[in-house]
C-alpha positions, 0 to 999 in steps of 0.5 A, spaced: 852 260 426 858 265 426 860 271 422 865 269 416 871 274 418 876 271 413 878 274 406 872 276 403 875 278 396 878 272 395 872 268 395 869 273 390 875 272 386 874 265 386 866 266 384 868 271 379 862 275 381 861 280 387 858 276 393 856 283 396 860 281 402 864 288 402 861 295 404 857 298 398 860 305 399 866 304 394 866 299 388 868 292 389 873 293 383 877 298 387 878 293 393 879 287 389 883 285 383 878 280 378 883 279 373 885 273 375 883 268 381 886 267 387 892 263 387 893 264 380 900 263 377 902 265 370 905 259 368 901 254 371 895 250 368 889 250 373 885 243 373 878 243 370 873 244 375 867 238 374 860 239 375 860 236 382 866 241 384 861 247 381 855 244 385 860 244 392 861 252 391 
């Protein structure tokens, strides 16, 4: 299995918590902005995530 080399801050912002994918030297708050999820637009509404959708994550 290969190592995931994509955008790790985006995964952490989607989950809403620290997934410990970055180095623990600096706090994650200084690296990633957790105030909004990835792909968030100010005027758009996000669809409700179903129970099945949360299980897939």
